N, CA, C and O atoms as CSV, one atom per row, in Angstrom:
chain,resi,resn,atom,element,x,y,z
A,1,MET,N,N,-14.677,-18.701,-10.340
A,1,MET,CA,C,-13.744,-17.678,-10.788
A,1,MET,C,C,-12.702,-17.449,-9.700
A,1,MET,O,O,-13.042,-17.350,-8.522
A,2,VAL,N,N,-11.438,-17.365,-10.091
A,2,VAL,CA,C,-10.344,-17.172,-9.159
A,2,VAL,C,C,-10.282,-15.710,-8.755
A,2,VAL,O,O,-10.293,-14.815,-9.600
A,3,LYS,N,N,-10.215,-15.480,-7.439
A,3,LYS,CA,C,-10.107,-14.113,-6.926
A,3,LYS,C,C,-8.684,-13.619,-7.152
A,3,LYS,O,O,-7.736,-14.363,-6.901
A,4,PRO,N,N,-8.504,-12.368,-7.624
A,4,PRO,CA,C,-7.156,-11.874,-7.867
A,4,PRO,C,C,-6.363,-11.750,-6.567
A,4,PRO,O,O,-6.928,-11.526,-5.496
A,5,SER,N,N,-5.056,-11.900,-6.682
A,5,SER,CA,C,-4.171,-11.757,-5.534
A,5,SER,C,C,-4.314,-10.368,-4.940
A,5,SER,O,O,-4.463,-9.387,-5.668
A,6,GLN,N,N,-4.268,-10.284,-3.617
A,6,GLN,CA,C,-4.369,-9.006,-2.939
A,6,GLN,C,C,-2.998,-8.374,-2.743
A,6,GLN,O,O,-2.910,-7.234,-2.288
A,7,ASP,N,N,-1.928,-9.089,-3.076
A,7,ASP,CA,C,-0.594,-8.545,-2.922
A,7,ASP,C,C,-0.381,-7.418,-3.936
A,7,ASP,O,O,-0.890,-7.474,-5.056
A,8,VAL,N,N,0.357,-6.424,-3.539
A,8,VAL,CA,C,0.624,-5.268,-4.385
A,8,VAL,C,C,2.088,-5.324,-4.827
A,8,VAL,O,O,2.990,-5.450,-3.998
A,9,THR,N,N,2.311,-5.230,-6.122
A,9,THR,CA,C,3.674,-5.262,-6.652
A,9,THR,C,C,4.368,-3.913,-6.418
A,9,THR,O,O,3.726,-2.934,-6.037
A,10,ALA,N,N,5.660,-3.874,-6.645
A,10,ALA,CA,C,6.424,-2.628,-6.483
A,10,ALA,C,C,5.905,-1.542,-7.424
A,10,ALA,O,O,5.800,-0.382,-7.028
A,11,ALA,N,N,5.583,-1.901,-8.648
A,11,ALA,CA,C,5.074,-0.918,-9.615
A,11,ALA,C,C,3.702,-0.399,-9.178
A,11,ALA,O,O,3.420,0.793,-9.304
A,12,GLU,N,N,2.856,-1.287,-8.670
A,12,GLU,CA,C,1.541,-0.864,-8.188
A,12,GLU,C,C,1.679,0.016,-6.951
A,12,GLU,O,O,0.931,0.977,-6.775
A,13,LEU,N,N,2.637,-0.318,-6.101
A,13,LEU,CA,C,2.886,0.492,-4.915
A,13,LEU,C,C,3.326,1.903,-5.302
A,13,LEU,O,O,2.958,2.869,-4.633
A,14,ALA,N,N,4.100,2.030,-6.363
A,14,ALA,CA,C,4.528,3.350,-6.834
A,14,ALA,C,C,3.308,4.194,-7.230
A,14,ALA,O,O,3.278,5.398,-6.978
A,15,ILE,N,N,2.319,3.569,-7.841
A,15,ILE,CA,C,1.071,4.264,-8.201
A,15,ILE,C,C,0.363,4.715,-6.918
A,15,ILE,O,O,-0.046,5.870,-6.803
A,16,LEU,N,N,0.224,3.804,-5.963
A,16,LEU,CA,C,-0.446,4.139,-4.712
A,16,LEU,C,C,0.265,5.272,-3.979
A,16,LEU,O,O,-0.385,6.146,-3.405
A,17,GLU,N,N,1.581,5.258,-3.995
A,17,GLU,CA,C,2.352,6.324,-3.335
A,17,GLU,C,C,1.988,7.687,-3.926
A,17,GLU,O,O,1.822,8.664,-3.196
A,18,GLN,N,N,1.869,7.740,-5.232
A,18,GLN,CA,C,1.510,9.000,-5.890
A,18,GLN,C,C,0.088,9.424,-5.515
A,18,GLN,O,O,-0.174,10.604,-5.279
A,19,LEU,N,N,-0.818,8.460,-5.464
A,19,LEU,CA,C,-2.201,8.783,-5.119
A,19,LEU,C,C,-2.318,9.205,-3.652
A,19,LEU,O,O,-3.099,10.101,-3.331
A,20,TRP,N,N,-1.562,8.576,-2.768
A,20,TRP,CA,C,-1.569,9.003,-1.363
A,20,TRP,C,C,-1.027,10.427,-1.238
A,20,TRP,O,O,-1.510,11.221,-0.431
A,21,GLU,N,N,-0.026,10.731,-2.042
A,21,GLU,CA,C,0.575,12.064,-1.980
A,21,GLU,C,C,-0.331,13.133,-2.590
A,21,GLU,O,O,-0.473,14.217,-2.025
A,22,HIS,N,N,-0.941,12.840,-3.729
A,22,HIS,CA,C,-1.681,13.846,-4.483
A,22,HIS,C,C,-3.202,13.781,-4.294
A,22,HIS,O,O,-3.908,14.711,-4.682
A,23,GLY,N,N,-3.702,12.716,-3.714
A,23,GLY,CA,C,-5.151,12.581,-3.520
A,23,GLY,C,C,-5.832,11.890,-4.682
A,23,GLY,O,O,-6.356,10.788,-4.519
A,24,SER,N,N,-5.837,12.505,-5.840
A,24,SER,CA,C,-6.401,11.872,-7.034
A,24,SER,C,C,-5.614,12.344,-8.239
A,24,SER,O,O,-4.927,13.365,-8.193
A,25,ALA,N,N,-5.724,11.584,-9.318
A,25,ALA,CA,C,-4.955,11.904,-10.512
A,25,ALA,C,C,-5.507,11.165,-11.717
A,25,ALA,O,O,-6.153,10.125,-11.595
A,26,SER,N,N,-5.236,11.726,-12.874
A,26,SER,CA,C,-5.570,11.049,-14.128
A,26,SER,C,C,-4.438,10.084,-14.464
A,26,SER,O,O,-3.361,10.128,-13.867
A,27,CYS,N,N,-4.702,9.232,-15.411
A,27,CYS,CA,C,-3.688,8.291,-15.884
A,27,CYS,C,C,-2.476,9.053,-16.438
A,27,CYS,O,O,-1.327,8.681,-16.196
A,28,LYS,N,N,-2.758,10.115,-17.177
A,28,LYS,CA,C,-1.679,10.917,-17.760
A,28,LYS,C,C,-0.837,11.588,-16.672
A,28,LYS,O,O,0.389,11.627,-16.774
A,29,ASP,N,N,-1.490,12.118,-15.633
A,29,ASP,CA,C,-0.754,12.712,-14.514
A,29,ASP,C,C,0.182,11.685,-13.884
A,29,ASP,O,O,1.360,11.961,-13.654
A,30,LEU,N,N,-0.351,10.508,-13.612
A,30,LEU,CA,C,0.454,9.457,-12.990
A,30,LEU,C,C,1.639,9.079,-13.854
A,30,LEU,O,O,2.747,8.889,-13.352
A,31,SER,N,N,1.407,8.970,-15.146
A,31,SER,CA,C,2.482,8.655,-16.078
A,31,SER,C,C,3.577,9.709,-16.018
A,31,SER,O,O,4.764,9.383,-15.997
A,32,GLN,N,N,3.177,10.958,-15.991
A,32,GLN,CA,C,4.134,12.070,-15.935
A,32,GLN,C,C,4.943,12.023,-14.635
A,32,GLN,O,O,6.163,12.183,-14.653
A,33,TRP,N,N,4.267,11.808,-13.525
A,33,TRP,CA,C,4.944,11.792,-12.235
A,33,TRP,C,C,5.881,10.598,-12.102
A,33,TRP,O,O,6.968,10.716,-11.537
A,34,LEU,N,N,5.458,9.447,-12.624
A,34,LEU,CA,C,6.258,8.236,-12.464
A,34,LEU,C,C,7.403,8.127,-13.461
A,34,LEU,O,O,8.500,7.690,-13.115
A,35,TYR,N,N,7.139,8.529,-14.704
A,35,TYR,CA,C,8.119,8.314,-15.763
A,35,TYR,C,C,8.703,9.603,-16.322
A,35,TYR,O,O,9.630,9.570,-17.131
A,36,GLY,N,N,8.160,10.743,-15.889
A,36,GLY,CA,C,8.640,12.012,-16.428
A,36,GLY,C,C,8.172,12.252,-17.852
A,36,GLY,O,O,8.639,13.173,-18.523
A,37,ALA,N,N,7.244,11.416,-18.311
A,37,ALA,CA,C,6.734,11.537,-19.683
A,37,ALA,C,C,5.342,10.930,-19.736
A,37,ALA,O,O,4.916,10.221,-18.824
A,38,SER,N,N,4.649,11.220,-20.818
A,38,SER,CA,C,3.330,10.627,-21.028
A,38,SER,C,C,3.243,10.047,-22.428
A,38,SER,O,O,2.328,10.365,-23.187
A,39,THR,N,N,4.191,9.205,-22.759
A,39,THR,CA,C,4.150,8.551,-24.060
A,39,THR,C,C,3.020,7.526,-24.058
A,39,THR,O,O,2.590,7.088,-22.991
A,40,PRO,N,N,2.538,7.141,-25.225
A,40,PRO,CA,C,1.480,6.126,-25.266
A,40,PRO,C,C,1.861,4.846,-24.515
A,40,PRO,O,O,1.013,4.224,-23.875
A,41,SER,N,N,3.117,4.461,-24.595
A,41,SER,CA,C,3.577,3.262,-23.897
A,41,SER,C,C,3.521,3.452,-22.379
A,41,SER,O,O,3.088,2.555,-21.655
A,42,ASP,N,N,3.959,4.619,-21.902
A,42,ASP,CA,C,3.914,4.907,-20.467
A,42,ASP,C,C,2.472,4.916,-19.961
A,42,ASP,O,O,2.168,4.346,-18.913
A,43,ILE,N,N,1.599,5.562,-20.711
A,43,ILE,CA,C,0.190,5.651,-20.315
A,43,ILE,C,C,-0.450,4.260,-20.307
A,43,ILE,O,O,-1.237,3.948,-19.413
A,44,ALA,N,N,-0.125,3.440,-21.279
A,44,ALA,CA,C,-0.666,2.076,-21.328
A,44,ALA,C,C,-0.208,1.273,-20.111
A,44,ALA,O,O,-0.984,0.502,-19.547
A,45,THR,N,N,1.039,1.451,-19.712
A,45,THR,CA,C,1.561,0.757,-18.535
A,45,THR,C,C,0.798,1.191,-17.285
A,45,THR,O,O,0.386,0.356,-16.479
A,46,VAL,N,N,0.612,2.498,-17.130
A,46,VAL,CA,C,-0.115,3.022,-15.968
A,46,VAL,C,C,-1.564,2.529,-15.988
A,46,VAL,O,O,-2.109,2.173,-14.943
A,47,GLN,N,N,-2.192,2.504,-17.167
A,47,GLN,CA,C,-3.574,2.014,-17.268
A,47,GLN,C,C,-3.673,0.561,-16.808
A,47,GLN,O,O,-4.608,0.196,-16.096
A,48,LYS,N,N,-2.720,-0.257,-17.209
A,48,LYS,CA,C,-2.726,-1.672,-16.815
A,48,LYS,C,C,-2.541,-1.805,-15.304
A,48,LYS,O,O,-3.219,-2.608,-14.664
A,49,LEU,N,N,-1.627,-1.023,-14.734
A,49,LEU,CA,C,-1.404,-1.072,-13.288
A,49,LEU,C,C,-2.646,-0.610,-12.531
A,49,LEU,O,O,-3.014,-1.205,-11.518
A,50,LEU,N,N,-3.287,0.442,-13.017
A,50,LEU,CA,C,-4.517,0.930,-12.382
A,50,LEU,C,C,-5.626,-0.115,-12.459
A,50,LEU,O,O,-6.381,-0.298,-11.504
A,51,SER,N,N,-5.720,-0.787,-13.579
A,51,SER,CA,C,-6.725,-1.839,-13.746
A,51,SER,C,C,-6.502,-2.958,-12.724
A,51,SER,O,O,-7.456,-3.450,-12.122
A,52,ARG,N,N,-5.258,-3.352,-12.533
A,52,ARG,CA,C,-4.941,-4.398,-11.550
A,52,ARG,C,C,-5.269,-3.922,-10.133
A,52,ARG,O,O,-5.822,-4.672,-9.329
A,53,LEU,N,N,-4.921,-2.666,-9.840
A,53,LEU,CA,C,-5.205,-2.115,-8.514
A,53,LEU,C,C,-6.705,-1.998,-8.262
A,53,LEU,O,O,-7.163,-2.189,-7.135
A,54,GLU,N,N,-7.468,-1.688,-9.302
A,54,GLU,CA,C,-8.933,-1.654,-9.170
A,54,GLU,C,C,-9.462,-3.041,-8.837
A,54,GLU,O,O,-10.326,-3.186,-7.973
A,55,ALA,N,N,-8.952,-4.055,-9.513
A,55,ALA,CA,C,-9.392,-5.429,-9.271
A,55,ALA,C,C,-9.069,-5.863,-7.840
A,55,ALA,O,O,-9.786,-6.677,-7.258
A,56,LYS,N,N,-8.002,-5.326,-7.284
A,56,LYS,CA,C,-7.601,-5.632,-5.905
A,56,LYS,C,C,-8.291,-4.719,-4.891
A,56,LYS,O,O,-8.048,-4.810,-3.688
A,57,GLU,N,N,-9.160,-3.836,-5.403
A,57,GLU,CA,C,-9.898,-2.880,-4.578
A,57,GLU,C,C,-8.978,-1.942,-3.804
A,57,GLU,O,O,-9.292,-1.526,-2.689
A,58,CYS,N,N,-7.844,-1.616,-4.408
A,58,CYS,CA,C,-6.894,-0.674,-3.811
A,58,CYS,C,C,-7.034,0.717,-4.407
A,58,CYS,O,O,-6.562,1.695,-3.828
A,59,VAL,N,N,-7.685,0.807,-5.568
A,59,VAL,CA,C,-7.858,2.077,-6.268
A,59,VAL,C,C,-9.313,2.209,-6.698
A,59,VAL,O,O,-9.945,1.240,-7.117
A,60,GLY,N,N,-9.824,3.417,-6.587
A,60,GLY,CA,C,-11.156,3.726,-7.085
A,60,GLY,C,C,-11.061,4.689,-8.257
A,60,GLY,O,O,-10.049,5.364,-8.441
A,61,ARG,N,N,-12.123,4.744,-9.044
A,61,ARG,CA,C,-12.133,5.589,-10.239
A,61,ARG,C,C,-13.392,6.446,-10.258
A,61,ARG,O,O,-14.499,5.955,-10.034
A,62,ASP,N,N,-13.205,7.729,-10.528
A,62,ASP,CA,C,-14.337,8.635,-10.710
A,62,ASP,C,C,-14.669,8.652,-12.196
A,62,ASP,O,O,-13.969,9.282,-12.989
A,63,ARG,N,N,-15.727,7.966,-12.565
A,63,ARG,CA,C,-16.118,7.852,-13.969
A,63,ARG,C,C,-16.967,9.033,-14.435
A,63,ARG,O,O,-17.349,9.106,-15.603
A,64,GLU,N,N,-17.259,9.947,-13.524
A,64,GLU,CA,C,-18.076,11.121,-13.878
A,64,GLU,C,C,-17.242,12.228,-14.512
A,64,GLU,O,O,-17.792,13.175,-15.075
A,65,THR,N,N,-15.940,12.116,-14.426
A,65,THR,CA,C,-15.057,13.138,-15.004
A,65,THR,C,C,-14.359,12.554,-16.227
A,65,THR,O,O,-14.253,11.339,-16.394
A,66,TRP,N,N,-13.894,13.455,-17.064
A,66,TRP,CA,C,-13.057,13.017,-18.191
A,66,TRP,C,C,-11.873,13.945,-18.274
A,66,TRP,O,O,-12.065,15.155,-18.384
A,67,PRO,N,N,-10.660,13.440,-18.227
A,67,PRO,CA,C,-10.358,12.019,-18.073
A,67,PRO,C,C,-10.738,11.525,-16.677
A,67,PRO,O,O,-10.863,12.306,-15.733
A,68,HIS,N,N,-10.916,10.212,-16.576
A,68,HIS,CA,C,-11.257,9.631,-15.286
A,68,HIS,C,C,-10.173,9.971,-14.276
A,68,HIS,O,O,-8.988,10.021,-14.606
A,69,LEU,N,N,-10.602,10.205,-13.035
A,69,LEU,CA,C,-9.652,10.457,-11.960
A,69,LEU,C,C,-9.620,9.241,-11.047
A,69,LEU,O,O,-10.654,8.645,-10.743
A,70,PHE,N,N,-8.426,8.886,-10.619
A,70,PHE,CA,C,-8.223,7.732,-9.757
A,70,PHE,C,C,-7.812,8.209,-8.372
A,70,PHE,O,O,-7.171,9.249,-8.223
A,71,HIS,N,N,-8.191,7.433,-7.363
A,71,HIS,CA,C,-7.814,7.737,-5.987
A,71,HIS,C,C,-7.509,6.429,-5.258
A,71,HIS,O,O,-8.006,5.367,-5.634
A,72,ALA,N,N,-6.701,6.517,-4.232
A,72,ALA,CA,C,-6.404,5.335,-3.424
A,72,ALA,C,C,-7.656,4.944,-2.656
A,72,ALA,O,O,-8.276,5.783,-2.003
A,73,ALA,N,N,-8.025,3.690,-2.730
A,73,ALA,CA,C,-9.188,3.185,-2.009
A,73,ALA,C,C,-8.754,2.417,-0.762
A,73,ALA,O,O,-9.579,1.828,-0.063
A,74,ILE,N,N,-7.463,2.432,-0.498
A,74,ILE,CA,C,-6.909,1.787,0.684
A,74,ILE,C,C,-5.935,2.763,1.322
A,74,ILE,O,O,-5.171,3.431,0.625
A,75,GLU,N,N,-5.962,2.842,2.620
A,75,GLU,CA,C,-5.024,3.698,3.343
A,75,GLU,C,C,-3.681,2.982,3.444
A,75,GLU,O,O,-3.612,1.753,3.451
A,76,ARG,N,N,-2.624,3.772,3.523
A,76,ARG,CA,C,-1.281,3.208,3.644
A,76,ARG,C,C,-1.208,2.235,4.819
A,76,ARG,O,O,-0.653,1.144,4.688
A,77,GLU,N,N,-1.767,2.625,5.968
A,77,GLU,CA,C,-1.713,1.785,7.167
A,77,GLU,C,C,-2.440,0.460,6.954
A,77,GLU,O,O,-2.003,-0.575,7.459
A,78,ASP,N,N,-3.541,0.484,6.215
A,78,ASP,CA,C,-4.281,-0.742,5.935
A,78,ASP,C,C,-3.483,-1.675,5.028
A,78,ASP,O,O,-3.513,-2.893,5.203
A,79,LEU,N,N,-2.774,-1.104,4.066
A,79,LEU,CA,C,-1.934,-1.922,3.195
A,79,LEU,C,C,-0.786,-2.533,3.997
A,79,LEU,O,O,-0.447,-3.703,3.814
A,80,ILE,N,N,-0.193,-1.743,4.880
A,80,ILE,CA,C,0.880,-2.263,5.733
A,80,ILE,C,C,0.348,-3.432,6.565
A,80,ILE,O,O,0.986,-4.482,6.646
A,81,SER,N,N,-0.814,-3.246,7.177
A,81,SER,CA,C,-1.412,-4.312,7.994
A,81,SER,C,C,-1.658,-5.571,7.167
A,81,SER,O,O,-1.362,-6.683,7.605
A,82,ARG,N,N,-2.205,-5.381,5.965
A,82,ARG,CA,C,-2.497,-6.516,5.085
A,82,ARG,C,C,-1.222,-7.283,4.732
A,82,ARG,O,O,-1.195,-8.513,4.763
A,83,ARG,N,N,-0.168,-6.534,4.396
A,83,ARG,CA,C,1.078,-7.191,3.994
A,83,ARG,C,C,1.770,-7.859,5.168
A,83,ARG,O,O,2.337,-8.942,5.018
A,84,LEU,N,N,1.730,-7.226,6.338
A,84,LEU,CA,C,2.322,-7.855,7.522
A,84,LEU,C,C,1.576,-9.126,7.893
A,84,LEU,O,O,2.191,-10.132,8.246
A,85,GLN,N,N,0.243,-9.080,7.813
A,85,GLN,CA,C,-0.533,-10.276,8.136
A,85,GLN,C,C,-0.237,-11.392,7.144
A,85,GLN,O,O,-0.129,-12.553,7.536
A,86,ALA,N,N,-0.105,-11.057,5.869
A,86,ALA,CA,C,0.216,-12.068,4.859
A,86,ALA,C,C,1.585,-12.685,5.140
A,86,ALA,O,O,1.773,-13.891,4.981
A,87,THR,N,N,2.537,-11.853,5.557
A,87,THR,CA,C,3.871,-12.360,5.903
A,87,THR,C,C,3.786,-13.261,7.129
A,87,THR,O,O,4.401,-14.327,7.159
A,88,ALA,N,N,3.032,-12.841,8.135
A,88,ALA,CA,C,2.856,-13.661,9.332
A,88,ALA,C,C,2.179,-14.987,8.986
A,88,ALA,O,O,2.575,-16.038,9.491
A,89,ASP,N,N,1.163,-14.938,8.128
A,89,ASP,CA,C,0.476,-16.164,7.714
A,89,ASP,C,C,1.444,-17.135,7.049
A,89,ASP,O,O,1.399,-18.344,7.276
A,90,GLU,N,N,2.316,-16.573,6.224
A,90,GLU,CA,C,3.255,-17.401,5.466
A,90,GLU,C,C,4.389,-17.944,6.331
A,90,GLU,O,O,4.807,-19.090,6.165
A,91,LEU,N,N,4.889,-17.116,7.258
A,91,LEU,CA,C,6.104,-17.485,7.985
A,91,LEU,C,C,5.894,-17.953,9.420
A,91,LEU,O,O,6.740,-18.663,9.963
A,92,SER,N,N,4.782,-17.568,10.045
A,92,SER,CA,C,4.660,-17.881,11.474
A,92,SER,C,C,3.239,-18.240,11.887
A,92,SER,O,O,2.728,-17.742,12.890
A,93,ASP,N,N,2.615,-19.101,11.111
A,93,ASP,CA,C,1.272,-19.606,11.422
A,93,ASP,C,C,0.256,-18.518,11.731
A,93,ASP,O,O,-0.652,-18.724,12.536
A,94,GLY,N,N,0.405,-17.354,11.092
A,94,GLY,CA,C,-0.587,-16.295,11.219
A,94,GLY,C,C,-0.452,-15.415,12.440
A,94,GLY,O,O,-1.241,-14.486,12.615
A,95,THR,N,N,0.523,-15.680,13.286
A,95,THR,CA,C,0.665,-14.856,14.476
A,95,THR,C,C,1.673,-13.740,14.249
A,95,THR,O,O,2.812,-13.972,13.844
A,96,LEU,N,N,1.222,-12.534,14.519
A,96,LEU,CA,C,2.095,-11.375,14.351
A,96,LEU,C,C,3.110,-11.256,15.485
A,96,LEU,O,O,4.157,-10.632,15.318
A,97,ALA,N,N,2.804,-11.853,16.642
A,97,ALA,CA,C,3.673,-11.702,17.807
A,97,ALA,C,C,5.098,-12.174,17.518
A,97,ALA,O,O,6.058,-11.472,17.833
A,98,SER,N,N,5.239,-13.347,16.927
A,98,SER,CA,C,6.590,-13.845,16.665
A,98,SER,C,C,7.290,-12.995,15.606
A,98,SER,O,O,8.500,-12.779,15.677
A,99,LEU,N,N,6.533,-12.520,14.634
A,99,LEU,CA,C,7.097,-11.651,13.604
A,99,LEU,C,C,7.579,-10.336,14.217
A,99,LEU,O,O,8.694,-9.892,13.945
A,100,ILE,N,N,6.741,-9.720,15.039
A,100,ILE,CA,C,7.098,-8.448,15.674
A,100,ILE,C,C,8.277,-8.635,16.622
A,100,ILE,O,O,9.197,-7.817,16.647
A,101,THR,N,N,8.245,-9.718,17.403
A,101,THR,CA,C,9.348,-9.987,18.329
A,101,THR,C,C,10.661,-10.107,17.571
A,101,THR,O,O,11.679,-9.554,17.988
A,102,HIS,N,N,10.638,-10.809,16.489
A,102,HIS,CA,C,11.851,-10.948,15.675
A,102,HIS,C,C,12.323,-9.589,15.157
A,102,HIS,O,O,13.509,-9.271,15.235
A,103,LEU,N,N,11.403,-8.795,14.633
A,103,LEU,CA,C,11.776,-7.481,14.109
A,103,LEU,C,C,12.359,-6.584,15.197
A,103,LEU,O,O,13.341,-5.879,14.966
A,104,VAL,N,N,11.758,-6.610,16.373
A,104,VAL,CA,C,12.241,-5.772,17.476
A,104,VAL,C,C,13.631,-6.229,17.907
A,104,VAL,O,O,14.518,-5.404,18.126
A,105,ARG,N,N,13.820,-7.532,18.028
A,105,ARG,CA,C,15.119,-8.046,18.487
A,105,ARG,C,C,16.222,-7.869,17.452
A,105,ARG,O,O,17.380,-7.658,17.812
A,106,SER,N,N,15.881,-7.952,16.187
A,106,SER,CA,C,16.919,-7.914,15.153
A,106,SER,C,C,17.248,-6.504,14.662
A,106,SER,O,O,18.263,-6.300,13.996
A,107,SER,N,N,16.397,-5.536,14.988
A,107,SER,CA,C,16.674,-4.171,14.534
A,107,SER,C,C,17.251,-3.364,15.682
A,107,SER,O,O,17.077,-3.693,16.855
A,108,LYS,N,N,17.928,-2.320,15.316
A,108,LYS,CA,C,18.539,-1.453,16.307
A,108,LYS,C,C,17.601,-0.295,16.587
A,108,LYS,O,O,17.665,0.747,15.935
A,109,LEU,N,N,16.723,-0.491,17.572
A,109,LEU,CA,C,15.788,0.555,17.945
A,109,LEU,C,C,16.463,1.503,18.928
A,109,LEU,O,O,17.170,1.084,19.845
A,110,SER,N,N,16.228,2.770,18.712
A,110,SER,CA,C,16.767,3.761,19.639
A,110,SER,C,C,15.980,3.683,20.949
A,110,SER,O,O,14.918,3.064,21.015
A,111,SER,N,N,16.511,4.310,21.969
A,111,SER,CA,C,15.836,4.367,23.259
A,111,SER,C,C,14.447,4.995,23.103
A,111,SER,O,O,13.471,4.528,23.689
A,112,LYS,N,N,14.380,6.050,22.308
A,112,LYS,CA,C,13.105,6.740,22.079
A,112,LYS,C,C,12.100,5.823,21.367
A,112,LYS,O,O,10.918,5.811,21.711
A,113,GLN,N,N,12.566,5.063,20.384
A,113,GLN,CA,C,11.689,4.143,19.662
A,113,GLN,C,C,11.195,3.023,20.571
A,113,GLN,O,O,10.028,2.637,20.504
A,114,ARG,N,N,12.086,2.494,21.429
A,114,ARG,CA,C,11.678,1.454,22.369
A,114,ARG,C,C,10.633,1.998,23.343
A,114,ARG,O,O,9.663,1.313,23.668
A,115,GLN,N,N,10.837,3.238,23.808
A,115,GLN,CA,C,9.880,3.856,24.717
A,115,GLN,C,C,8.528,4.017,24.041
A,115,GLN,O,O,7.498,3.746,24.658
A,116,ARG,N,N,8.510,4.448,22.794
A,116,ARG,CA,C,7.255,4.614,22.058
A,116,ARG,C,C,6.553,3.267,21.883
A,116,ARG,O,O,5.328,3.187,21.976
A,117,LEU,N,N,7.323,2.220,21.631
A,117,LEU,CA,C,6.759,0.876,21.506
A,117,LEU,C,C,6.125,0.450,22.835
A,117,LEU,O,O,5.024,-0.100,22.843
A,118,ARG,N,N,6.802,0.696,23.943
A,118,ARG,CA,C,6.244,0.376,25.259
A,118,ARG,C,C,4.937,1.138,25.493
A,118,ARG,O,O,3.954,0.570,25.969
A,119,GLU,N,N,4.939,2.413,25.155
A,119,GLU,CA,C,3.728,3.234,25.333
A,119,GLU,C,C,2.582,2.710,24.481
A,119,GLU,O,O,1.435,2.689,24.927
A,120,THR,N,N,2.879,2.297,23.285
A,120,THR,CA,C,1.842,1.757,22.401
A,120,THR,C,C,1.258,0.482,22.985
A,120,THR,O,O,0.041,0.302,22.988
A,121,LEU,N,N,2.108,-0.396,23.475
A,121,LEU,CA,C,1.631,-1.637,24.080
A,121,LEU,C,C,0.808,-1.355,25.328
A,121,LEU,O,O,-0.218,-1.996,25.558
A,122,ASP,N,N,1.255,-0.394,26.138
A,122,ASP,CA,C,0.503,-0.017,27.345
A,122,ASP,C,C,-0.865,0.544,26.970
A,122,ASP,O,O,-1.859,0.235,27.628
A,123,GLU,N,N,-0.928,1.364,25.920
A,123,GLU,CA,C,-2.205,1.937,25.467
A,123,GLU,C,C,-3.178,0.835,25.049
A,123,GLU,O,O,-4.384,0.942,25.271
A,124,MET,N,N,-2.648,-0.205,24.453
A,124,MET,CA,C,-3.492,-1.298,23.986
A,124,MET,C,C,-4.090,-2.079,25.142
A,124,MET,O,O,-5.142,-2.698,24.987
A,125,ASP,N,N,-3.434,-2.061,26.311
A,125,ASP,CA,C,-3.937,-2.781,27.476
A,125,ASP,C,C,-4.998,-1.995,28.237
A,125,ASP,O,O,-5.729,-2.566,29.047
A,126,ARG,N,N,-5.090,-0.702,27.987
A,126,ARG,CA,C,-6.077,0.110,28.687
A,126,ARG,C,C,-7.470,-0.094,28.092
A,126,ARG,O,O,-7.634,-0.253,26.882
A,127,PRO,N,N,-8.493,-0.084,29.001
A,127,PRO,CA,C,-9.866,-0.268,28.498
A,127,PRO,C,C,-10.375,0.937,27.722
A,127,PRO,O,O,-11.508,0.928,27.241
């Protein structure tokens, strides 16, 4: 059996954003927040997205309540790490160093941001 892709689409990310913000929600709540409505078509779309996110282990479901409540099963930082690693795997033989170096050199970091980056790197070197 083929394992489902772990990549999260823009529509799935919109669901996760709502769950990170609100903690948990029903399908109808998510439909209302995302589309401003809860038409059968909107709810069906949200149900399909939630099903995909469950298969990717990004969303959990509380089946003890009715309607079922959904919650993010992945932290935002973990998703960022997963996506950055996938990008590094695809573009730079799995090494984040070249990816990060490129991002730092190509973006306009403020003095404060550069200082914070230095502090973070220094913290990582401490035992």
